[in-house]
N, C-alpha and C positions, 0 to 999 in steps of 0.2 A: 827516596825521600823519606825521612823519619818524621813522624807526627810528634806533636808536643805532648803535654801531659793529658790525662783523661779529662781533667777539669777544663783545660784550654780547648780541647776538641769539642767538649759538650757546649761550651759557651760559643765557640766559633760556629758550630752547627746551628745553634739557636739563632745567632745573629744573621747567618746566611739565610735561614728559613724565614726570618722576619723581613729581609730586604724586599722580596716580591710583594709581601703583604703591605709594607710601607708604600711601595710604588702604587699598589692598588688603592690604598687610602688616599694618596696624593691625587691620583687620577679621578677618583670619585669626588674629592673635594673640588677639583677644577670643574668637573661636570655639573656639580651642584651650583657653583658660582655662575656657570654659563646658563643653566636653567633659570636661575634667579634673575639674571640680567635679561634673558629672553622674555621671561614672564612680565618683568617690569616694563620692557619696551612695548610688548604687544598690548598689555593692559593700558598703558599710557596712550598708545595709538588708538585703541578702540574708544577710550573715553574722549579723546580729542575729536575723533571723527564723528562720534555720536553728538558731541556738543556742538561742533560746527554745523552738523546737519540740522540740529534743533534751532541753532541761531539763524540758519538760512530759511527754515520754515517760518520762523517768527518774522524775518525781514520780508518774506513773500506775503505774509498776511498783512503786514503794515503797508506794503506797496499796493496790494490790491485794494485795501481800505482807502488809502489816499487817492488812488486813481478814480475810484467810484465816487468819492466825495467831490473830486474836481469835476467829474462829468455832470454832477448835479448843480454844484454851486458856481463853478468857473470864476474864481477870483484869484488874484495873484498870491495871496497868502496860502491858499490850498495848493496852488501850483508849486510854491517853494517847498511845502511839506512833501509833495509828491517827488520833487527832485531829490530831497534828502533821503526819502525812502528808497529811491532808485540807487543812490550812491551807497547806502548801507547794504542794500541787496547785492550790489556788484562786489563790494568788499568781502561780504560773507561768502559769496560764490567763489571769489578768487582764492580765499583761504582754504575752502573745502576742496576745490579742484587741485590745489597744490599738494594736498594730502592724499589724493587718489591717484592711482595709475591713469595713463592716458584714457580719457573717457570722451566719447562723442556727445554725450548728454550735456557736458559743460559748454561745448561749442553751440549746441542747439539752444540752450537757455540764454547764452550771450546774445544770440540772434533775436530771441524773444524780447530781451531787455532793450536791444537796439530799437525794436519796433515800438516798445512802450515809451521810449524816450520822446517820441513824437506825439505824446498824449494831447498836447495843446492843439494839434491839427486834426485830431480825431473828433469828428462831429457826431458820427453815428455811434450809438451805444452798442449796436450789434457788432460792429468791428472791434470795439474795445472788449466786449465779452469774448469774442473769438480769440483775441490776443491773450487775455487772461486765462481762458480755458486751455489754450495751447501751453502756456507756461505751467499751469497746474498739472497737466498731464506729464510734462517734461520733469516737473518736480517729483512726481511719482516714480519716474524712471531713475531720477537721481537717487531716491531712497533705495531703489533696488541695486543701483551701482554701489552705494555705500555698504549695503548688506553683503553684496558679492565680494567687495574688497575685504571686508572683515572676515568673511568665510575663507577667502584665499589666504589671508594672513594666518588664520587659525589652522588651515590645512598644512601650510608651510611649517608652522610651529609644531604641529603633530608629527609631521614627517621628520623634523629635526630631532624631536624627542624620541621617536622610534629608532632613528639611526643612532642616537646617543645611547639608548638603552641596549641596542644590539652590540654596539662597541663595548659598552660596559660589561655585558655578559661574556663577550668573547675575551676581553681583557681579564675578567675575573677567572674564567676557566683556564686561560693560559698561565696567569700568574700563580693561581692556586696549584696548578699542575707542576709548575717550576718549584714552588715551595715544597710540595710533597716529594718531588725528586731530590731536592736538597736534603730534606729530612731523611729520606731513605738512604741517600749517600752517606750522610753523617752517621746514621745508625749502623749502616753496613761496615763502616770503618771501625765500629766498636764490636759488632756482632762477630765479624770474621775472626779477630784475635781470640774472642771468647770461645768460639767453636773450636779453634785450634787448641786452646787450653783443655777443653773437654776431650778432644781427641788424644792429647798427650796423657791425660789422666786415665782414659780408657785403656790406652796401651800399657800404662804402668800397672793398672789393676789386673789386666788379663795376661801380662807378661808375654805379649805377642807383638811382633812387628818392630820396626825401627822408628825412633822418634824423628819427626820432621825437623828441618833446620830452623834455626832461630829466625823470628820475623824481623824484618827491617822497616816495615810500614805498619806501625801499631803505636798506640799510646805508650808512654814511658812506663807507667805502672804495670800494664799488661806484659810488656817486654820483660820487666823485672820478674814478674811471676813466672813467665815462661823460662827465664834463666834459672830460677830456683827449682822448677820442675825438672829441667835438664840435669841440674846438679843432683837433685834427689834421685833421678834415674841412674846416674853414674854411681851414686853412693849405694843404692839398692843392689846394683849389679856387682859392685865390689863385695858387699856383704854376702850376696848369694854365692859368689865364687869362693869366698872364705868359708862359708858354711858347708858348701858341697865338698870343697877340698879337705876341710877338717874331718867330715864324716868319712870321706873316701880313704884318706891317709890313715886316720885313726883305726878304722876297721881293718884296713890292709896290713898296717904295721902290727896290729895285735894278733893277726893270723900267724905270723912267723913264730913268735915265742910260744904261742898257744900250741902250734904243731909240735914244737920241741917238747913242751910239757906233756902233751898227750903221748908222744912216742916214748918219753921216759917212763910215764906211768904204765904204758903197755909192756915195756921191758921188765919193769919191776913186778907187775902182776903175773908175768909168764915165768918168773924166777930165773931169768937169763943171767942176772948178776948174783944169783944165790937165793937161798930160801929166806923168807921173811918170817919173823915171829909174829905173834898175835897183835902186839901193839903197832908194829910196823905196817901190818896189813890194814889196821884201822886207819892209820895216817894216810896210807895209800888210797883207801876208799874215799877219805875226805878230799884228797887232791883230785881224784878222778871226778867226784861230784862237782867240785868247784870248776874244774876244767870244762865239764859239760855245760854248767851254768854260764860260764864266760863265752863259750861257743854260741850259745843261744842269743846272748846279748849282741855279739858281733854280727850274727845273721840278721837280727832285727835292724841294726844300724845300716847294714848293706841294703836290706830290703827298702828301708825308708829313703836312703840315698838314691836308689834306682827309681823309686816312685817320684822323687823330686825332679829327676831328669826327664821323665816321660810327660810330655805336654799334650800330644795329640793321640787319642785312643783310636783303635782300628776296630770298627764294628763288623762283626761277621755272625752268621747264623750258627748257633752252637746248640748241641744237645745237652740240656741241663742235667739229665740223668747220668750222663757219662762224667761230667765235671764233679757232681756230688759223689759218685762212686770212687773216683780217683782220690778225692779229698779225704773221704772216710777211710780209705785204705792206708793213707799216710798217717792217720791218727788211730790205727787199729789197736795198738798197745794201750794207748790212753783211754780208749773207749771199751776196753774188755769188760769192765764192771758196770757199764752203762748201756741202757737201751736207747737207740737212736731211731726215732720215728720220722720217716721221710715221706712227704706228701707233695708230689710233683704233678701239677695239673696242666702243663703246657708241653708240647712236643719240641718246640724250638724257641730260642730266645736270641735277640739280636743285641749282642754286647761285645765288649772287648774281652776275649777269653782270659788273657793274663790278668787283667784287672779284676775280673769277676772271680777268678780263682783265688786271688789274694784276699778278697772280701770273705769268701767262704773259709779260707784257712784261718784268718784272724778271728772271725766270729766263732768258729768251732773251738779254736784254741782258748778263746775267752770263756766259752761255756764250760769247757773241761776244767779250766783253772778256777773259775769262780762259782760253778754250779754245785749243788749239793751232791755229795758222793753217793753213788748208787741210785740216784734219781734219773729219770729219762730226760733226753734232749729232743726237742721237736724241731724239725727242719721242713719248711714248706716253700715251694715256688709256684706262684700262680699269677694270673692276669687280673688287674683291678684298675678300672677307669683309665684304660689305655696306658697302663704302666705294668711292668714286670716287677712283682713284689717278692722279696725274699725275707722270710721270717725265721730267725734262729732263737728258740726259747729254751730256757732252763729253769729248774727249781732252785731256790736258794734265797738269800737275803735280798729284799727289794732295794732298788736304787732310789735314793732320796731326790726330790726335785732340785735341791741345791747342787747336788753332785752332777745331775744330768746336764746342767748348763755348761759345765767345763769338762765333761767326760770325753769329748772328741777333740780336745786340744792336745798338741804334741807334748810328750813327756809328762803327761798327767796320769797318775796312778790312783786307783781306788784305795780306800783305807782298810778294806777287808783283806785278810791273808789269803794267799793262793793255796789251792789244794796240792800243787806239785812242789811247793816250797822253793820255787824259783823266783828271784827278785825280778819283776817285770821292768821294762824300759818306759812304759807309758806311751808306746807308739802304736800298739795294735789297733785300737779304735780310731786313732788319728789316721792311720793308713786306710781303714775302711771308709772313713769320711772323705778323704782325698780321692780315693779310687771312685767312689760314687759321684763326686762332683765332676771328675774328669769325664764321666759318661753322662753328664747333665742330670744326675739323679741326686738323691739325698738319703740320709740315714737318721733314724730317730729311735727313741725308746718308746715302744707301743705298750698299751695296756691290753692284756688278753686275760681271759678267764681260766685258761688251762695251764698257765705258768706264772711264775713270780717275776721273771725278767724276760723281755722279748725285744730283740734288736730287729728293726724293720728297715730294709733297703729297698727303695723304689727307683727303677730305671725306666725312662720313657721308651715306648715301643719303637719309635722312630728317632733317628738322630736329628737333633735340632741344628 
């Protein structure tokens, strides 16, 4: 399944994340409506019950007043007033009892009212007082029943609110969790392709590994970027093959005519084809010098080509004194008029021997070519801050800061003339930099007080 564009995916993720929140808002709104209705109903019930109770209390007072007046006056007008008071009391009692749950007090008061209806036949005031006191005590019980009914309704309302609150909390936790999961899912659909792009870029930068296949489930824009990176990888690989093949073939093809020229110069210098006059000898010397210079250029190209093909260094314990000794022996003729000071403070170093030897060769060659004639060259290998440091210093013209910035780029040569009159390729210091980087190190131009120019190479003690 292929996803849509990045904008569509973002909008869809946003909408999906909002769906649980909208459901939560809808449920909260329903709960608020229910709470409002419940509060209205319960408040109305409490007001009605309290009002009916007050109405019943008033009717009871009127009834007691009328009956006591009849007990004193005993005429028909007062009797009719008492009958009306009894009727009003009964109606008030009926309304109140209909609003209360099943209550025994209602039946008891009805019995008291039945007794009071015979007030015309009650001659003894003691009996009437007994009936009225009984009704008053039962009215007190009725008030307690009303309070109990109100309390029960409030407890039911409280329980309903607690249950609704618990449901709301559970729904909130569930819907928010679903929303977060949807957000994570949407973000993951974007993050995964971005991680893959970073992986591809890292592979391209390190020139190691195979690119992963094209994604099928990613936003259209990111798939387009991934396709461009794959195209870029193919293009870089083509250019790398072209560059490597060009260096290899150019260096190899130049070796064949160079060998013929060198052989011809050797035959002429040995007078195999006859004796040469002075002018011919001078021309032969020029040809021989040019041949040697061309041979140096070809060796540099081959060396740089070999360095490009080497990707993984092999770290071994090496004796630095032996490497320095072999390197100085190779440059014995060039160093005849120079004093080389060697300061080695470590017994072993863990480096790639071939790469480290190339670093020494190129730095010493650079010191010979650009250092002041007859002035000493200082070489030191020591440990500093968990790094093996190599310093190669010489006297001569200082390097300007502007030149340092591009000094280690391939095919970049300095402006100062060389002491050996050989036209350099501009690869020596570039090879030093590449070799150091292959061993996870670095090279820089350091400021020292005992020389004008000092190249410093630092290699970590342990392989990273």
